[in-house]
N, C-alpha and C positions, 0 to 999 in steps of 0.2 A: 436487492439483490444477490443476495447471498443464495436465494432462495435458487436461484437462477443459476449461479455459479456452479451451485452444491447436484440441482436435478431434483430436489425434494423440498419440500413446505418442512422447515424446522425452527428459520424467524419468524417471531414475531410482525407481523407487518398491518401496516394502520396508518391513518392520519392523524400528525403530528408526531409526540415524541413518545415511542415503543421502545426503545431498549433504557431500561434503566441502567444497567451494569454492565462492565465489559463483560462481554461474553465467545465463547470459542466456540468455532465449528469449523469439525475437523474431515475436509478431505482426504484422498486417497494418498497425495503428496506435502499436504501444505495442511496449513489451520489458517480459517479468512476469521479474522476477530470483530466483534459489532462492537463498536464504542457507544456511549450517548452520542447525540449530536447537538447538545446545546452547546453555542455557542459563547459559553460564560467561561471569561479567563481566570477565574479560581478553581475553576476544572480540571484547568490542563496542565495547570502552574504546578503542585504538587510534586516531589521530587519521584514518589514511585509513576507515576504515569510518563514522565518526561525519560525514564531510565524503561520505562514499558516502549513506548514507542520508537526510541535507538537502539532497541532490539527486534525490531522490525524489518524483515528484509521488502516487502514491496508497504507502499504509502498509498490508499485511494483514498482523495476526499471526496465525500459523494453530495452531489449537490445536487437544486432543480430548475431554479430560477434567476439565481445573483451570488456571485463570490460572497458578495456581504453578510451571506448565511453563516457563513461560517468559516470569514475571516480571521476571526483572532487563534484560530488552531492553524491557520495558514500561516501566520501570522507567526507565530511559536518554530514550526517547522521552517521557515525559513529563518530566523534567529539561532536556531539549532545546526542550520547547512544540511539539514536532512532531504533527500529527493520525494519528491511526492507526486503522483498523478491525480488530476479531476475528473470526475465521473459526475456527467451533467444527467442524469435519471430525469422518465417519465416526460423525456423529446416527445414521443409522441404525443402529450396534450398538448405539445403546440401545432399551431395552421402551419397545414405543408406550405404557405405561402411568404408566412413570417420565417420560418428556418435558418435561413441563408441570412436574416438580419438579426436573429437571436444569436447564432451563432458570432457575428461581429459584435456583438453586443459582449460577451461573452469575453471575446478575445479585448474590448477598449478595459475592460476592468481589469484583466490580467494585466496589465499596460501600464494601465491608470496605478493600479495600487501596487507597481513595480514588485512581483512574486518572482521569488530570487531562484526558486530551487523546484520551479514546475517543472515535469519532464512534458507529459501529452497531457490532452483533452483528449474527452472517447463523451461523442453525444450519442446516447441509445435511449433504450426501452427495456428496463428490467421486469416488466412484464411480457412485451415482446421482443425478445434479444434477436429473431431473425429480421426486424424490421430494417433496422439499421445499421449497415457495414461497421461501426465503430465497437459491434458486438466484438466480433470478431478479431478486430485488431486486437482488443484491447485482450479480450482471451489469448492470443498470442503472445501479445507482450509481454502478461504475466507470466505463460507458460516460460518462456526463451527464459526469460530475466530466472525463473526456478530454476532452472536446467543450468543456467549461466551461474547460480550460486553453487550447484551441487554438485558443478567439476569443480569450481574454486574449493569447495569444502574437501572433497573427494583428492585433490592435487595437494593443498594444503596440509592434510591427515598422512597423506604418506611422505610428501617431504620432512613432515615432523616425527614421523616412525623410522625412518632413514637418518636423520638425524641423533635421534635419541638409538638406533642400534651404533652408528657410527662415534656415539659420546660414551655408550656404553663397552665397545673394544676397545676405543682409545682407554678408557680409565683400566680397564682388565689388562693393556698389557702397560701400562704403571703399575699398578698394583703388581705385579712379571715381573716390575724390572726393581723393586723394592724388595724382591726377597733376593 
């Protein structure tokens, strides 16, 4: 999926665990982090990893066939109150006649596992991005969220600068009064 989002073949792909350690991939205005996908609780519960995931502006959880594949990580996000989107990749592997049934199965799993912080679920194929409309919905969602974050950061930085200017001028006048 990283390769499709970046438009280049940068990340290793294959069957099974291809990502052994967290790896950054830099886009134009963002960085995508590929993390190992094992559903191993010990891999997710160290303080460094928790600090890392808390600092992310977006969290995409990539699955193929069931929420159970990565349930421990999802539970951690829910426990920490961190929003995330679920991306069901390789949707093209599901027979067209079975796709609606498969969507309902994933939605039932979301309800039965009582996922608290899930924002969106996207059904797509990273190999064939144009095949399903959820690809464009996901990209739009991610870019809109990034723009909102950039606006927030710019606004926050501007108001911080104004506060510093105001506090500088008030400290100057305090100093002037002392003379």
